[in-house]
C-alpha positions as CSV (number, residue, x, y, z in Angstrom):
1,M,-0.6,-2.9,16.9
2,N,1.2,-5.5,15.0
3,I,4.7,-5.6,14.0
4,L,4.0,-4.0,10.5
5,D,2.8,-0.7,12.5
6,I,6.1,-0.5,13.9
7,V,8.6,-1.3,11.4
8,G,6.7,-1.0,8.4
9,P,6.2,-3.7,5.2
10,V,8.9,-5.7,3.6
11,M,8.9,-3.2,0.7
12,V,11.6,-1.3,-2.0
13,G,12.1,2.0,-0.3
14,P,12.8,4.4,0.6
15,S,9.4,5.3,2.4
16,S,6.5,3.2,3.6
17,S,4.2,6.3,3.2
18,H,5.4,7.6,0.0
19,T,6.6,4.3,-1.7
20,A,5.0,1.3,-0.5
21,G,1.6,3.0,0.2
22,A,1.8,4.6,-3.2
23,V,2.2,1.1,-4.9
24,R,-0.7,-0.2,-2.8
25,I,-3.0,2.7,-4.1
26,G,-2.1,1.9,-7.6
27,Q,-2.7,-1.9,-7.2
28,T,-6.0,-1.2,-5.5
29,V,-7.1,1.1,-8.1
30,G,-6.1,-1.5,-10.8
31,K,-8.1,-4.2,-9.0
32,L,-11.0,-2.1,-8.7
33,L,-11.1,-1.2,-12.4
34,G,-10.8,-5.1,-12.9
35,E,-9.0,-5.2,-16.1
36,R,-5.5,-4.3,-17.4
37,V,-4.8,-0.5,-17.1
38,V,-3.9,0.9,-20.5
39,N,-4.0,4.7,-19.4
40,A,-3.6,6.6,-16.4
41,K,-3.9,10.3,-15.4
42,I,-2.3,10.8,-12.1
43,G,-2.8,13.8,-9.8
44,L,-0.6,14.4,-6.8
45,H,-1.6,16.4,-3.9
46,G,0.2,17.7,-1.0
47,S,3.2,15.9,0.0
48,F,3.0,13.4,-2.7
49,L,3.4,16.4,-5.0
50,A,5.9,18.3,-3.0
51,T,8.5,15.3,-2.2
52,G,7.2,12.4,-4.1
53,R,9.3,12.5,-6.9
54,G,12.6,12.0,-4.4
55,H,10.7,9.4,-2.5
56,G,10.1,7.5,-5.9
57,T,6.1,8.1,-5.4
58,D,5.5,8.4,-9.2
59,R,7.1,5.3,-10.1
60,A,5.6,3.6,-7.1
61,I,1.9,4.5,-8.3
62,V,2.9,3.3,-11.8
63,A,4.3,0.1,-10.4
64,G,1.0,-0.6,-8.6
65,L,-1.0,0.0,-11.5
66,L,1.1,-2.5,-13.3
67,G,0.3,-5.0,-10.5
68,L,3.6,-5.2,-9.0
69,A,4.0,-6.0,-5.2
70,V,5.7,-3.5,-2.6
71,D,8.9,-5.6,-2.6
72,D,9.2,-5.9,-6.3
73,P,12.9,-4.9,-7.4
74,R,11.3,-3.6,-10.8
75,I,9.7,-0.6,-9.1
76,P,12.3,1.8,-9.7
77,E,12.2,0.9,-13.4
78,S,8.4,1.0,-13.6
79,F,8.3,3.7,-16.3
80,A,10.2,1.2,-18.8
81,E,8.1,-1.5,-17.6
82,A,4.9,0.4,-18.2
83,K,6.0,1.3,-21.7
84,K,6.6,-2.4,-22.3
85,A,3.3,-3.2,-21.0
86,G,1.5,-0.7,-23.2
87,L,0.3,1.5,-20.1
88,S,0.5,5.3,-20.9
89,F,0.4,7.7,-18.1
90,S,0.7,11.3,-17.4
91,F,1.2,13.4,-14.0
92,E,-0.1,16.9,-12.7
93,G,-0.4,18.5,-9.5
94,I,-3.5,19.1,-7.9
95,S,-5.3,20.6,-4.6
96,L,-7.8,18.3,-3.0
97,M,-10.4,19.5,-0.5
98,N,-9.9,18.1,3.2
99,A,-7.6,15.6,1.8
100,H,-4.8,13.7,3.5
101,P,-1.4,15.2,2.6
102,N,-0.3,11.8,0.9
103,S,-3.2,11.6,-1.5
104,V,-3.5,11.2,-5.2
105,R,-6.5,11.1,-7.7
106,L,-6.2,8.2,-10.2
107,E,-8.2,8.5,-13.7
108,V,-7.8,5.1,-15.2
109,T,-8.8,3.5,-18.3
110,G,-8.9,-0.2,-19.1
111,E,-8.2,-2.2,-22.3
112,S,-12.2,-2.5,-22.9
113,G,-12.5,1.3,-22.4
114,R,-14.0,1.0,-18.9
115,K,-13.0,4.2,-16.8
116,L,-12.6,4.6,-13.2
117,E,-11.9,7.6,-11.2
118,A,-10.7,7.3,-7.4
119,I,-8.6,9.2,-4.5
120,G,-6.5,7.2,-2.3
121,A,-4.3,8.2,0.8
122,S,-1.3,6.7,2.2
123,I,-1.7,7.0,5.8
124,G,1.5,5.5,7.3
125,G,3.4,2.0,7.4
126,G,2.2,1.0,3.8
127,R,-1.5,1.1,4.8
128,I,-3.9,3.3,2.6
129,R,-7.4,4.4,2.5
130,I,-9.7,4.6,-0.7
131,C,-11.4,7.8,-0.2
132,E,-13.5,8.5,-3.2
133,I,-14.8,6.4,-6.1
134,D,-16.4,8.3,-9.2
135,G,-17.2,11.2,-7.0
136,L,-18.7,9.5,-4.3
137,T,-17.4,9.1,-0.9
138,A,-15.9,5.6,0.0
139,N,-13.5,4.7,2.9
140,F,-11.8,1.3,3.0
141,S,-8.6,0.0,3.5
142,G,-8.2,-2.7,0.5
143,E,-7.0,-5.1,2.8
144,A,-10.2,-7.2,2.5
145,P,-12.5,-8.2,-0.5
146,T,-14.7,-5.2,-0.9
147,L,-18.1,-4.6,-2.6
148,V,-18.8,-1.1,-3.8
149,V,-22.5,-0.9,-4.6
150,Y,-24.1,2.0,-6.5
151,N,-27.8,2.1,-6.0
152,Q,-30.9,4.3,-5.8
153,D,-31.5,5.9,-2.8
154,K,-34.7,4.0,-2.1
155,P,-36.3,1.6,0.7
156,G,-35.2,-2.2,0.3
157,C,-31.8,-1.7,-1.5
158,I,-29.7,-2.4,1.4
159,V,-31.7,-5.4,2.6
160,K,-31.4,-7.0,-0.9
161,V,-27.7,-6.6,-0.9
162,T,-27.2,-8.0,2.6
163,S,-29.5,-10.5,2.4
164,R,-28.2,-12.0,-1.1
165,L,-24.7,-12.0,0.5
166,G,-26.0,-13.9,3.6
167,E,-27.6,-16.4,1.2
168,A,-24.2,-17.2,-0.2
169,G,-22.5,-17.6,3.2
170,I,-20.4,-14.3,2.8
171,N,-19.8,-12.5,6.3
172,I,-19.9,-8.8,6.3
173,A,-17.2,-7.4,8.3
174,T,-17.9,-3.7,7.9
175,M,-20.4,-1.7,6.0
176,Q,-20.8,2.2,5.4
177,V,-23.8,4.0,3.6
178,Y,-23.2,7.3,1.8
179,R,-25.7,9.2,-0.4
180,D,-25.6,12.6,-2.3
181,E,-29.0,13.7,-1.3
182,R,-32.3,12.1,-0.1
183,G,-34.1,10.0,-2.9
184,G,-30.9,10.7,-5.2
185,H,-27.6,8.3,-5.5
186,A,-26.3,6.4,-3.0
187,V,-23.3,3.8,-2.3
188,M,-22.5,1.2,0.1
189,V,-18.9,0.1,0.8
190,I,-19.1,-3.4,2.3
191,E,-15.8,-5.2,3.4
192,V,-16.3,-8.8,3.8
193,D,-14.4,-12.0,5.1
194,Q,-14.9,-14.3,2.1
195,E,-14.3,-13.6,-1.7
196,V,-17.8,-13.1,-3.3
197,P,-18.2,-15.4,-6.6
198,R,-18.6,-13.5,-9.6
199,E,-22.0,-15.0,-10.4
200,R,-23.2,-13.4,-7.2
201,I,-21.7,-10.2,-8.0
202,A,-23.6,-10.5,-11.5
203,A,-27.0,-11.3,-9.5
204,L,-26.5,-8.3,-7.5
205,E,-26.3,-5.9,-10.6
206,Q,-29.6,-7.3,-11.8
207,E,-31.6,-6.3,-8.6
208,E,-34.0,-3.2,-9.0
209,G,-32.3,-0.4,-7.6
210,I,-29.0,-1.4,-8.0
211,E,-27.0,0.7,-10.6
212,K,-23.5,-0.6,-10.5
213,V,-21.1,-3.0,-8.3
214,I,-17.5,-2.6,-8.2
215,Y,-15.6,-5.5,-6.5
216,L,-12.3,-5.4,-5.0
217,C,-10.9,-9.1,-5.4
218,L,-7.7,-10.0,-3.6
219,E,-7.2,-13.3,-4.9
220,E,-4.4,-13.4,-7.6
C-alpha cells in the first residue's frame, strides 16, 4: 500500500472514484484511440449513473477525453472546453452485466474516423480498470504501457508477439490471454516496462494471424 491508497491522488474533487477515476478512464480511452476524440457516446452505469452528476462524473469523463489531468482546474468547465475543441458528446443511462458500480461505456470516434468502444471502471483512490475493448474482455490498470493484440486463436501467435518484444528489449510485466471460442478470435493484453517503439507495433500488425494492435502510450 502506498500513500495514494490512503489519501487519494492530487485532484480536482469532490471524489477520487467519481471524479479523478472518471477523468483517468476518459484519458486512457483517448490514448487507446490514438488520436483526437471528436465524438463520444457515454453510457453511465450503476453509481456513476445514480450519483455521478453531483460528483461531476459527467464533466470528469469529458475532461479525460480532452486529455486534461486529474488536477486540471478546467475540469468543472470541461463541457465548454469540449465545445472549443470540437468534441461532441452525449450521455445515456445503461445497465451492464456483472460490472463494477462505477462503470462507464465509451464509444469514441477520432478525427480520422477511427472508432473504439471500451468499458472502464473506477475502483477507488483514482485507480481504474479497463474491462473491455471492442466487445472483448480486457483487464488492465492503464498505469503501464499496454499492448492489446487482437489475433486469430491458433498456435504460434503468442510466441510471435512475445519474441518480437523480447528482441526489442521490451520486458513484459503482465500478460493475459482471452478468446471468444476455440479457434475463433482472441486477444492478448500485455503490460510492459518500457514504451514500445511505433515501428515495432507496425511490425506486429504485419505478422500472420495478428488482426489489430491497440497501444496505450503513456509518453506525453
